[in-house]
N, C-alpha and C positions, 0 to 999 in steps of 0.2 A: 456327590453323596457316596459314602463308603459302602462296602459290601453289607455291613450290619448297622447302617445308620439308624438312629432312633427316629421314630415318627413323632412329629410335634403335634400335640393336641391343642387345637386352637382355643382361644378364649370363648367361653360359652359352650364348649363341647366337653365330652368325657370319653374315656376309653370304653369302646363298645366290646362287650364280652359275651360270647355264647358258651353255654355249659352243655357238654355232651356226655351223658352218663345214663346207663340203663336203670339206675335206682332212682325212683321218684323222691325218696328221702334225701339222697345225696344232692339231687338237682335243687331241691328246695333249700337245703342247708347251705350249699355253695351260693346260690342266688341271694339268699338272705344275708349271708356274711359279706358278700361283695357289695350288695346294694346299700349297705350302711356307709360305704366310703364315698365321699363326694366326688372323687375323681373317676369313679367306675359306674357304668351303666350296663346292667345285664339285659341285653336286648332280646334274648330268647334262649330256649333250651331244646335239646333233642335226646331221644332215648336210645339212639344207635347211630352208627356212622353213616348209613345211607340217608337217613332223614336229616342228619346234620349237614351233609353235603348239599342236599336239596334246599336247605334253608339259608345257605350262605348268600346267594344273590339277593334275597329279600332282606336279610338282617344286616348284611355288610359289616361283619365283626372285624375289629382290629386284632382280637386275640380269642383263641378257643382253649378252654380247659377240656381235656379229653381223657376219658377213662379208657383203659386198655381192653378189658374183657367185657364185651357186649354182644347181644344176639344179632343175627342177620349180617351186620358188618362191624367187626371189632375196631378198636382204636388204631391198630397198626395198618389195617386195610384202608381205613378212612384217611390216615396220614399219607399213605402212598398216593392215593388219588388226589388228595388235597394239594400236594406239592407239584403235581403235574400241571395244575391250573393256577393255584394261588400261592405265589412265592413269598408274598409279603405279610401274610397273616401269621402272627406269632402263635405258637402252640406250646402249652404247658401240659404235660402228661400227669395223670394221677396214677401212682404206683403203690404196690404193696411191699412191705419189708420182708419179702420172701425171695428165695433164689429164682423162682419162676417170674415173680414180678420184677425183680432186678434185671433179669435177662431180657425180658420184654422191653423194659425201659431203655436198656442199652441199645437195643435194636431201634427203638423209636428215635433216640438221639441220632443214630446213624442215618435214619430216614429223613431227618430234617426237623425234629422237634427241637424247640429252643431251650426248654428246661423241664423240670419235673418237681412234683411235691409228693411226699410219701403219705399214704393214708395211715392214720393211727389205728391199730388193731381194735382198741377199745378205749375210747376217751372217757367213758364213765358217766358223762352228763352232756346235755345239749350245750350248756354254757361253755364247758371246757372244749367241746368240739368246735364251737364258734370261735373261741379265742385262738385255738390252734390254727384254724383256717385263716383268720385275720393275720396272725403273726407270721405264718409261713407263705401263704399264697399271695396276699396283697403286695408285699414288697417285690415278689418275683414278677408280678404283673407290671408294676410300675417301673421296673428296671429297664424296660424296653422303650420307654416313652419320655419325651420332654413336654413341659407344660408352659404355655404362654401365661396362664393364670398362676401367679406365684402361690396363691393359697392352696392350690391342688398339688404342689410339688411335695415329694416325700420329705419328712423331717430329717435333716442331716444330723447324724450322730456326731458328737464332739470327739475327736480323736485325742486320746490322752495316753501317755506312756503307761505300759503295764506296770504292775507292782514289782515285777522282776527287773524291768529296765527303768530305773528311777529317773534317769536323764540321759538322753541320747547324746553322744559326742557330736561335734559339729559335722554337718554333711559337706558334700562337694569335695571330699578328699580325692585326689587323683589316684587311679588304680595303681596297685603295687606292681613291681617288676618281678615278683617271685613267680615261679611256675605254678600253673593251676593244678589243683589236686582233686577237685570235686566240682560237680555241677548240682546246684540246688534249684528246684523249680516249684513255684507256687501257682495254682490255677483253680478256678471254680466254674462258674457258668460257662458252658461251651467247651469245657476242658476235655471231656472224652474225645470229641472230634478233633480238637486241637492237638492233643497228644497222639491221636491216631494218625494225624497228618505229618507230624514231625518225627515220630520214632523210626519209621522205615529209612530215614535219611542218615541215621547213625551207622557207621561201618562196624563190622564184626570185631575189628581190633581197636575200637574206641578205648583210649587208655585211662579214662577216668570213671569213677563211680557216679551214678546219678540218683539223687534222692528227690522224691516228689510228694508234695501234699496236694491232693485233689479233694475238694470238699465233697464228700459222699458218705452215706451211712454204711453200717456194716453190711456185708454180703456184696454190695455194689463194688466196693474197692477190690475185692477178690476177683470178681468177674471182669473188672477193668484190667487188672493185671493179666488175667488169662487171655483177654482179647488182644492186648498189646503184644503179648508173647508171640502170637500168631503172625505178626506183621514186622517184627524186628529181629535182627540177628543177635541182639544183646539178650542177656538173661533178665527176665522181668519177674519180680515176686511181690506179693503183698508182704510187707515187712512183718516179722515176728520178733519177739523179745530176744535180744542177743544176736540177731542176724548180722553177719559180717558185711561191712561196707567195703566192696572190692572193685577193682577196675573192670569195666565192661558189665557191671551189674546194676540193674535198675530196681530200686526199692520204693514201693508206694505205701504211704501211711495207711494203716487199716482204719476203717470207719469207727468213730467213737473213741479213738485213742490218739493222743498227741505222740508224735514221733520226734525223738532227739537223737543226734549223732554224738557218740562218746568216743574218746580216744584214751588209750593207756600205752604203756611201753611195749605191749605185745600186739595189740590189735585195735582196729576201729570197728565199732559195732553200733547197733541200734538199741535204744532204750525206749520202751513204750510206757505210757501212764495215762491215767484218767483224771488228771488234775482239772480244775474248772475250765470251761471253755474260754477262749479269748476271741474277742470280736464276734461273739456268739458262735464260734466254730470249735469243733474238736473232731478231727485234727485241725490245728491252726498253723498257717504258714509262718506266722511270727515266731512260734515256738521252734519250728524247724530251723528257720534262718538264724535265730540267736544261737542255737546249739552248734550250727555249722561254723559260725564265726568263732565260737569258743574252741572248737576242735581244730580248725584249719587256719584261723586268722585271715590274712589277706588272700590266701591261695584258693579263692572261690570264684567260680563263674555263677552268678546268681541271675535267675530268670523269673520274671513275673508275666504271666499270660492272662488271657481273658477271664473275667470274673466280676461278680457284683461285690460292692463294699470296698473295704480298704485293708483287709487282712494281708499281711506281708509288708505294709508300709513301715512299721516300726522296726521290724526285723531287718528290712532293707537299709534303714538308716544306720543301724549298727554295722552291717556288712560294709556299706559304702564308706563309713567313717574309718574303717580299719583297712581300706584299700582293695576290697573285692570289686570285681567287674560286674556291672549291672546292665542287663538287657531287659527291655520292656517291649511287649507286643504293641503294635500301633492300633489306633482307633478303628481304622477302616476294616481290619481283618478280625477284630475282636467282636464276639457276640455281645458282650457287655464290657465297656472300657472303664470299669470301676477300679479294680485292683491295679492294673497297669497305669491307668490315668492318674491315680493317687501318687504313684511313684514318680511319674513323669512331672506332674505338677509340683511336686516337692523338690524338683531339681536333682533327683538322685540317679537318673538314667544316663549311662554312658552312650547308649544307642537306643533308638526307637525304631523297630523294624516290623515289616509285615511278617506274618507267620512263616511263610516259605523261606525267609532269610534268616530265621533264628538259628537253625542248626548249622548252616554254613558259617555263621559268626562264631558259634560255639566251637566248631572244628578248627576255625582259624586261630582262636585263642588257645585252644588245647594243644595244637600242633606247633604254635610259635615258641612255646617254652617259656614265654614271659607274658605278663599282662600289661606291658608298657603301652601307653597311649598318651596322646596330647591332653586328654581330659576334656576335650571339647565334645559337645553333644553332637552325635551323628544321627541325622534324621533321614537316612536313606529310604 
């Protein structure tokens, strides 16, 4: 079993969920929304962290939805105590789209929360609130589990090329021998901790720029950049329109904006836009990856890390077809092996590595001066 292996829900069973929130309205709303799904059983609720902890032995939940601000014992305090005893219970935080809420959520992720959903400030109607909960929360719950009963498995979306990429060139092209000029990273669920684990390993004199799409809403991406800046010798910024793409600089796509890399005779810079989401994401990894290929051709080290869904797959097809080097995080160290798994299963990865081996591989590629390889898949 890997570090983040999915728990299998046996035939005849469902995902056992406990809802911890001080608002009786929210408890009822979440319970009702989740209860409509055949794969989920809301086994109980609690109005604060201390009562939630006391009810765990009786309710035996597989997953807890956890509010942050509660009386007596808040969500962060409960999470700290929970992780001392219960390592395997999945936790999804409820967060507000404020700087305070984002900061608390970032701390919760560092304490062992698995994911989060943001509360809408004013959904306007009960039906809309229910629809938002079902659309946002249920897929995030199911991403952590496998089902013996096929009827309970999430519906797989059909992956189709975007309107921008009408047809991807053939995959499995061997990496080019040109020197690497940029590192492009795509990441989602589990990303803040994954990035926090790898960024300290980059030396201060790392010679390439790094561009990152982490699926997060506004405010969150700025806080992520600020947090990463405290643990790395590189310069880390939330990208702004026209920001220069430079060696030793890390640019993180801002929430709610696609980030593209542009190049002209004078400079390489970032372009931001709010074109429609791709793969239900904005920023989208596919958008970044396609732009990086357009700007750098084969001179790219492309990395896909932990995350739900398949964002990055189509962009990686384009990169791989033009000779970029492709690194995918392995399943055992991924919180969710959706995005990297899609790349690996499509035969696009040049190497599949545990998280702690990703930066050493990037450094090896960056310092070698070439991206030459046998083209054989390395599953170190």
